[in-house]
C-alpha positions in Angstrom: -88.6 89.4 25.6 -92.2 88.6 26.5 -93.6 88.4 30.1 -97.3 88.1 30.7 -99.1 90.6 28.4 -96.0 92.8 28.0 -93.2 92.8 25.5 -89.9 94.3 26.6 -87.1 95.5 24.3 -83.8 97.0 25.4 -82.8 100.0 23.2 -79.1 100.9 23.6 -79.5 103.9 21.2 -82.4 105.4 23.2 -80.8 104.3 26.6 -84.0 102.8 27.9 -86.1 99.6 27.8 -89.1 100.0 25.5 -92.4 98.4 26.6 -95.3 97.2 24.4 -98.6 95.6 24.9 -99.1 92.1 23.4 -100.7 93.8 20.4 -97.6 96.0 19.9 -98.9 99.3 21.2 -96.1 101.3 22.9 -96.2 101.9 26.7 -94.0 104.2 28.8 -90.4 103.1 28.6 -88.3 102.2 31.6 -84.9 103.5 32.6 -84.8 106.8 30.6 -82.1 109.0 32.1 -80.8 106.2 34.2 -79.4 103.6 31.8 -76.4 104.3 29.6 -76.2 101.3 27.3 -78.8 98.6 28.0 -78.4 95.2 26.4 -79.7 92.0 28.1 -82.8 92.2 30.2 -84.8 89.8 32.3 -88.2 90.1 33.9 -89.1 88.1 37.0 -92.3 86.6 38.1 -93.5 89.8 39.8 -92.5 91.9 36.8 -89.3 93.1 38.5 -86.6 93.7 35.9 -82.9 93.3 35.7 -81.0 95.2 32.9 -77.4 94.7 31.9 -76.2 98.3 31.5 -73.0 97.6 29.6 -71.3 101.0 29.6 -72.0 101.4 33.3 -70.6 97.9 34.0 -73.6 97.2 36.2 -76.8 95.3 36.5 -79.6 97.7 37.3 -82.8 96.4 39.0 -86.2 98.0 38.6 -89.6 97.2 40.3 -92.7 96.6 38.2 -93.4 100.4 38.3 -90.0 101.2 36.7 -88.4 102.5 39.8 -84.7 101.6 40.5 -84.5 99.3 43.5 -80.9 98.1 43.2 -77.6 98.1 41.4 -75.1 95.2 41.2 -71.5 95.9 40.3 -69.5 93.7 42.7 -67.9 90.7 41.0 -68.2 92.0 37.4 -64.9 91.9 35.5 -66.2 93.5 32.3 -69.2 95.0 30.7 -72.3 92.8 31.3 -74.3 91.6 28.3 -76.8 88.9 29.0 -78.9 88.4 32.1 -81.6 86.0 33.2 -83.4 85.1 36.4 -83.2 81.5 37.7 -85.9 79.8 39.8 -84.3 81.1 43.0 -84.4 84.7 41.9 -80.7 84.8 41.3 -79.2 86.5 38.3 -77.3 84.6 35.6 -75.0 87.0 33.9 -72.6 87.0 30.9 -69.9 89.6 30.2 -68.4 90.9 26.9 -65.1 89.2 26.1 -65.4 86.6 28.9 -66.3 82.9 28.7 -67.5 82.7 32.3 -71.2 82.6 33.1 -71.8 84.2 36.5 -74.5 83.7 39.2 -75.2 86.8 41.2 -77.4 86.6 44.4 -79.7 89.5 45.2 -77.2 90.6 47.9 -74.4 90.7 45.4 -72.5 87.5 46.0 -71.0 86.4 42.7 -69.7 83.0 41.6 -68.9 81.3 38.3 -71.6 78.8 37.4 -70.5 77.7 33.9 -67.7 78.4 31.4 -68.1 78.4 27.6 -65.6 76.0 26.0 -62.6 77.1 23.9 -62.4 80.5 25.5 -65.3 81.8 23.5 -67.1 84.9 24.7 -70.5 84.2 26.4 -73.2 86.6 25.3 -76.9 85.9 25.2 -78.3 83.8 28.1 -81.6 82.1 29.0 -82.8 79.5 31.4 -85.3 76.8 30.7 -88.0 75.3 33.0 -85.5 72.7 34.3 -82.9 75.2 35.2 -80.6 74.4 32.3 -78.6 77.5 31.1 -78.5 78.3 27.3 -75.7 80.5 26.2 -74.8 81.9 22.8 -71.2 82.3 21.6 -71.4 84.5 18.5 -67.7 84.4 17.6 -68.0 80.7 16.8 -71.7 80.8 16.0 -72.5 78.3 18.8 -75.3 77.7 21.2 -74.1 75.9 24.4 -76.5 74.2 26.9 -75.3 73.7 30.4 -77.2 71.2 32.6 -77.8 71.7 36.4 -74.8 70.6 38.4 -72.8 71.4 41.6 -70.7 73.4 42.1 -71.0 74.3 38.5 -73.3 73.4 35.7 -71.8 71.0 33.1 -71.9 71.3 29.3 -74.7 69.1 28.0 -74.6 69.9 24.4 -73.4 72.5 21.8 -75.1 73.5 18.5 -73.8 75.3 15.4 -75.8 78.3 14.3 -75.9 79.9 10.9 -75.5 83.5 12.1 -73.6 85.5 14.7 -76.2 85.1 17.4 -76.3 87.3 20.4 -79.8 87.5 22.0 -81.7 84.4 23.1 -85.1 83.9 24.7 -87.4 81.0 25.5 -91.0 81.5 24.2 -93.9 79.6 25.9 -95.2 78.2 22.6 -92.3 78.6 20.1 -89.5 77.2 22.2 -86.0 78.6 22.0 -85.6 81.6 19.8 -82.0 82.6 18.8 -81.7 86.0 17.1 -78.9 86.6 14.6 -77.9 90.2 14.1 -76.9 91.7 10.7 -76.2 95.5 10.5 -78.3 96.2 13.6 -81.3 94.1 12.6 -82.7 90.8 13.5 -82.0 88.8 10.4 -82.9 85.3 11.5 -85.0 83.4 14.1 -84.1 79.8 14.7 -86.3 77.4 16.7 -84.8 74.5 18.6 -87.4 71.9 19.5 -87.3 70.8 23.1 -87.8 67.2 24.3 -88.0 65.9 27.8 -84.7 64.4 28.9 -86.6 62.0 31.1 -87.3 59.9 28.0 -83.6 59.2 27.7 -81.7 60.1 30.8 -84.4 60.1 33.5 -85.9 63.1 35.3 -84.1 66.3 36.2 -83.4 68.1 32.9 -84.3 68.8 29.3 -82.6 68.2 26.0 -82.5 69.9 22.7 -83.1 67.9 19.5 -80.0 67.9 17.2 -81.7 69.7 14.4 -81.9 73.5 14.1 -85.1 74.5 12.3 -85.3 77.9 10.7 -88.6 79.4 11.5 -88.4 82.8 9.7 -85.9 83.3 6.9 -85.2 86.2 4.6 -87.2 88.7 6.7 -85.6 91.5 8.6 -87.1 93.4 11.5 -85.7 96.4 13.3 -84.5 95.6 16.8 -87.3 96.2 19.3 -90.2 95.6 16.9 -90.5 92.1 18.1 -89.5 92.8 21.7 -86.2 90.9 21.3 
């Protein structure tokens, strides 16, 4: 994922988070000797980082210097996979083999904020500028979008994808990028154009156009090269 002038890429094999400049030059990694199997990661406004350490069944928190500042395990029923910060600084977390999307406060209070339909496993997670939650369900090749609601977000829309998509991020200029994995490589990037929901439903949300546009096809990149 990209944050400011840095690119961050979790590396389960190297048990760390690789860091690059915007030009692709490597910087010192984060979490070496601490993380066991990092998957999803999120970077906050002050460059604080949350990493889903799957094998350790924990969310590990780092400050901008790469120092461990916290560890969240309470409320996790399985290995965490996806993680994202919301506007309040809470963590939105998915777990392998579970349809529930969790909201974890900084002090460890956990509640279910959304549930992927049909019992599919929730994996990649991202949050747009309106607070809507985007979740990938690779088993059924779906992308689900949950709109803000209380006590839970509600399912706004679902999209069919062409690949088993796990990771998802929202790029400032390219929109939503969904990454499909094939033999450990990023095999496809799909771009979902975003339109303001205020044009249709009034203020307070955002909407995805129904078409899924393939941006890059037939090109394979090793995981980490693009900071995904």
